[in-house]
C-alpha positions in Angstrom: 10.9 14.1 -10.2 9.5 10.7 -9.5 12.1 9.1 -11.9 14.9 11.0 -10.3 13.8 9.8 -6.8 13.8 6.2 -8.2 17.3 6.6 -9.6 18.6 7.9 -6.2 16.9 4.8 -4.6 18.5 2.4 -7.0 21.9 4.0 -6.5 21.6 3.8 -2.7 20.5 0.1 -2.9 23.4 -0.7 -5.3 25.9 1.0 -2.9 24.6 -1.2 -0.1 25.1 -4.3 -2.2 28.6 -3.3 -3.0 29.5 -2.6 0.7 28.3 -6.0 1.7 30.1 -7.6 -1.2 33.3 -5.9 0.0 32.8 -7.3 3.5 32.3 -10.8 2.2 35.0 -11.1 -0.6 37.0 -7.9 -0.8 37.2 -6.2 -4.2 36.2 -9.3 -6.1 33.1 -9.7 -3.9 32.3 -6.0 -4.4 32.2 -6.5 -8.2 30.1 -9.6 -7.9 27.7 -7.7 -5.7 27.6 -4.9 -8.2 26.6 -7.4 -11.0 24.0 -8.9 -8.7 22.6 -5.5 -7.8 22.3 -4.5 -11.5 20.5 -7.8 -12.2 18.2 -7.3 -9.3 17.4 -3.7 -10.4 16.4 -4.9 -13.9 14.5 -7.9 -12.5 12.7 -5.7 -10.0 11.7 -3.2 -12.7 10.0 -5.8 -14.8 8.8 -8.3 -12.2 8.6 -6.9 -8.7 4.8 -6.3 -9.0 4.2 -10.0 -9.8 6.4 -11.0 -6.9 4.6 -8.8 -4.3 1.2 -9.9 -5.5 2.3 -13.5 -5.3 3.8 -12.9 -1.9 0.4 -11.9 -0.6 -1.5 -14.6 -2.4 -3.5 -12.0 -4.4 -5.7 -13.4 -7.1 -7.0 -11.4 -10.0 -10.7 -10.7 -10.4 -12.8 -9.2 -13.2 -16.3 -7.8 -13.9 -17.9 -11.3 -13.8 -16.3 -12.5 -10.6 -16.4 -9.3 -8.5 -18.8 -6.9 -10.4 -19.2 -4.2 -7.7 -15.5 -4.1 -6.6 -14.3 -4.1 -10.2 -16.9 -1.5 -11.3 -15.9 0.8 -8.5 -12.2 0.7 -9.5 -13.2 1.1 -13.2 -15.1 4.3 -12.5 -12.5 5.7 -10.2 -9.8 5.0 -12.8 -11.8 6.8 -15.4 -12.4 9.8 -13.1 -8.6 9.9 -12.5 -7.8 9.7 -16.2 -5.9 6.4 -15.8 -5.9 3.2 -17.8 -7.9 0.4 -16.1 -5.5 -1.4 -13.7 -5.6 -5.1 -12.9 -7.8 -5.7 -9.9 -6.8 -8.2 -7.2 -8.2 -9.6 -3.9 -6.1 -10.9 -1.0 -7.7 -13.4 1.4 -6.7 -11.6 4.5 -8.9 -10.6 7.5 -7.0 -7.3 8.1 -8.6 -4.4 6.2 -5.9 -3.0 4.0 -4.9 -2.3 0.4 -2.0 -1.4 -1.8 -1.1 -0.6 -5.4 1.8 -1.9 -7.5 3.2 -1.7 -11.0 6.0 0.1 -12.8 3.7 2.6 -14.6 0.0 3.3 -15.0 -0.2 1.1 -18.1 1.1 -1.9 -16.0 -0.5 -1.2 -12.7 -2.6 -3.3 -10.3 -4.6 -2.6 -7.1 -5.2 -5.1 -4.4 -7.6 -5.0 -1.5 -8.0 -7.6 1.3 -11.3 -9.4 2.0 -11.1 -7.8 5.4 -11.3 -4.3 3.8 -14.1 -5.3 1.4 -16.2 -6.9 4.1 -15.7 -4.2 6.7 -15.8 -0.8 5.1 -18.8 0.9 3.7 -18.8 1.4 -0.1 -18.0 5.0 0.3 -15.0 4.2 2.5 -13.8 1.5 0.1 -14.0 4.0 -2.7 -11.9 6.4 -0.8 -9.2 3.8 -0.2 -9.1 2.7 -3.8 -8.9 6.3 -5.0 -5.9 6.7 -2.7 -4.2 3.7 -4.4 -5.0 5.0 -7.8 -3.4 8.3 -6.7 -0.2 6.4 -6.0 -0.4 5.0 -9.6 -1.0 8.4 -11.1 2.0 9.8 -9.2 4.3 6.9 -10.2 4.8 6.0 -6.5 4.2 2.4 -7.3 7.4 2.1 -9.2 9.4 3.2 -6.3 7.4 1.1 -3.8 7.7 -2.1 -5.7 11.5 -1.8 -6.4 12.1 -0.7 -2.8 10.3 -3.7 -1.4 12.2 -6.2 -3.6 15.7 -4.7 -3.1 15.3 -4.1 0.6 14.5 -7.8 1.1 17.4 -8.7 -1.1 19.8 -6.6 0.9 18.6 -8.4 4.1 19.2 -11.8 2.5 22.7 -10.7 1.4 23.3 -9.4 4.9 22.4 -12.7 6.4 24.7 -14.4 3.9 27.6 -12.2 5.0 26.9 -12.9 8.7 26.8 -16.6 8.0 30.1 -16.8 6.0 31.9 -13.6 6.8 33.5 -15.1 9.9 34.8 -18.1 8.0 37.0 -16.2 5.7 40.7 -16.8 6.2 42.0 -13.3 5.7 44.0 -11.0 7.8 42.0 -7.9 7.2 39.4 -8.7 9.8 36.6 -8.3 7.3 35.0 -11.5 8.6 34.3 -10.0 11.9 33.5 -6.6 10.5 31.1 -8.3 8.1 29.2 -10.0 10.9 28.9 -6.7 12.8 27.9 -4.8 9.7 24.9 -7.1 9.3 23.5 -5.8 12.6 23.7 -2.3 11.0 22.5 -3.0 7.5 19.0 -4.2 8.5 17.9 -0.9 10.0 19.8 1.0 7.4 17.8 -0.8 4.7 14.6 0.2 6.5 15.8 3.8 6.6 16.4 3.7 2.8 12.8 2.4 2.4 11.5 5.2 4.6 13.5 7.8 2.7 12.5 6.5 -0.7 8.9 6.3 0.1 8.6 9.4 2.2 5.7 10.1 4.4 5.0 13.1 2.3 4.0 10.8 -0.5 1.1 9.4 1.6 -0.1 12.9 2.2 0.0 13.6 -1.5 -1.8 10.4 -2.3 -4.5 11.2 0.3 -5.0 14.6 -1.2 -5.2 13.4 -4.8 -7.3 10.3 -3.8 -9.8 12.6 -2.1 -10.0 14.7 -5.2 -10.5 11.6 -7.4 -13.4 10.3 -5.3 -14.7 13.8 -4.5 -15.2 13.2 -0.8 -12.2 13.5 1.6 -14.2 12.3 4.5 -14.8 8.9 2.9 -11.0 8.3 3.0 -10.7 9.9 6.5 -13.3 7.5 7.9 -11.6 4.5 6.2 -8.2 5.5 7.6 -9.6 5.6 11.2 -11.1 2.1 10.9 -8.1 0.5 9.1 -5.7 2.0 11.6 -7.6 0.5 14.6 -8.0 -2.9 12.9 -4.3 -3.1 11.9 -3.2 -3.4 15.5 -5.9 -6.0 16.3 -6.0 -8.2 13.3 -2.6 -9.7 12.3 -1.4 -9.7 8.7 0.9 -12.7 8.7 2.3 -12.3 5.2 3.3 -8.7 6.1 4.8 -9.8 9.4 7.0 -12.3 7.5 7.9 -9.6 4.9 8.2 -6.3 6.8 10.1 -4.7 3.9 6.7 -4.5 2.1 4.9 -2.7 4.9 5.3 0.7 3.3 3.2 -0.3 0.3 0.0 -0.5 2.2 -2.4 2.4 2.9 -1.9 1.8 6.6 1.1 0.0 8.2 0.0 -3.6 8.4 2.5 -4.6 11.1 1.2 -5.2 14.6 2.7 -3.3 17.5 5.0 -0.4 17.5 8.2 -1.8 16.0 9.8 1.6 15.3 9.5 5.1 16.7 8.0 7.8 14.6 11.4 8.8 13.2 11.6 5.6 11.2 7.9 5.2 10.5 7.0 4.5 6.8 3.6 6.1 7.3 2.5 9.5 8.8 0.4 9.4 12.0 -3.2 8.5 11.1 -4.4 11.4 13.2 -2.4 13.8 11.1 -3.6 12.3 7.8 -7.2 12.6 9.0 -6.7 16.2 10.1 -5.3 17.1 6.7 -8.3 15.4 5.0 -10.7 17.3 7.3 -9.0 20.5 6.3 -9.3 19.5 2.6 -13.0 18.7 3.0 -13.6 22.2 4.4 -11.7 23.8 1.5 -13.6 21.6 -1.1 -16.9 22.5 0.6 -16.1 26.2 0.4 -15.1 26.0 -3.2 -18.1 23.8 -4.3 -16.4 20.4 -4.3 -15.0 18.4 -7.2 -17.9 16.9 -9.1 -20.2 15.4 -6.5 -18.0 12.5 -5.3 -17.9 8.9 -6.4 -21.2 7.6 -7.7 -21.9 10.9 -9.3 -20.6 12.9 -12.2 -19.3 9.8 -14.1 -21.9 9.9 -16.9 -22.7 12.3 -19.7 -23.7 15.7 -18.4 -22.8 14.9 -14.9 -25.6 12.4 -14.5 -25.3 9.7 -11.9 -24.2 6.4 -13.4 -23.2 4.4 -10.3 -22.3 0.7 -10.8 -25.0 -1.8 -10.9 -26.2 -2.5 -7.4 -24.3 0.4 -5.9 -27.1 2.7 -5.0 -26.9 6.2 -3.6 -24.0 6.8 -1.2 -24.7 7.1 2.5 -23.2 9.9 4.7 -19.9 8.9 6.3 -19.5 9.8 10.0 -16.5 11.9 11.0 -13.4 10.0 12.0 -13.6 11.5 15.5 -16.6 9.4 16.2 -16.6 6.7 13.6 -19.7 4.4 13.8 -20.4 1.4 11.8 -21.4 2.3 8.3 -25.0 1.6 7.2 -23.8 -0.8 4.5 -20.6 -2.6 3.6 -19.3 -2.7 0.0 -21.6 -5.5 -1.0 -24.8 -3.7 0.0 -25.6 -5.7 3.2 -27.6 -3.6 5.6 -25.8 -3.5 9.0 -27.7 -4.3 12.2 -26.8 -3.8 15.8 -25.7 -6.8 17.7 -22.9 -8.6 19.4 -19.8 -9.2 17.3 -19.4 -12.9 16.5 -23.1 -13.6 16.9 -25.5 -14.2 14.1 -26.7 -10.6 14.4 -23.4 -8.7 14.4 -24.0 -6.9 11.2 -20.6 -7.8 9.9 -21.4 -10.6 7.5 -21.9 -9.4 4.0 -24.8 -10.3 1.9 -22.4 -11.9 -0.6 -18.7 -12.2 -0.9 -16.2 -10.2 -3.0 -16.6 -12.7 -5.9 -20.2 -11.4 -6.4 
């Protein structure tokens, strides 16, 4: 089903390329656009993950450079039955994360420094479990190709607007091409929204909660990330809005589109679904004790070095600061921005 959805996406994107090519150069332009689209599809399949990671300045880390973060992803991947993905960090103050890659064998997860320094270890585990769920569901293939081709359509549309009016033909395609560009941008956004439907986020939330074993960890993280996303700008995302659907929470500031064209479900609805799942899991006995437990032989706790026992996570309805961030720094009360604001980690994400 995931491959079928990807095929429909590529067909739709190719059709858009051909329409723009027709506007620019008639049938000849349409054929050129078709060849360009095929080339872009092949290039996107093999290289779009590298492009997206480069776009956000993500740098790869390992067990030596980020032992706690890497160890967390490693244990969650084992719990999900996935190969170990490549692990990246983005130097960005907005708490957010995404996954990319054409399949589980060539996947990568990336988290911002804002996420690693803001969320508790439990919340961070919930977020990374969500991203691993996208990998397990093969959503990352659709997301990476969508981001690349949507951006390419926008560039081709700008090209048509630039040169469509200069064509000396009697068909009027120059004028039509210019007008069409005003339509293609939102149309490309709709294709993105349709390809990576909001239902995929619900499914990744559900599977991610099952992977980490504690739905409320992810619920608490979603509440915090959603609040921060509208306060802390993510400039690479603002410059590349076609990639916004890849993140766990929409990274764009402000309300650019109404809910009909939103690439993400409402955070409140996602939290409500996770709360319902938590009740169901509690009634059925849970799924193995949650992250930090059930990873070793016989269900013994084998948490990563320095990880410690997980702390309870407050409900999203009344989210308070977690007792510790992902690097183990005990939080204290104080004024944000002061020397006692409880926000500065004991050490950075490089260990």
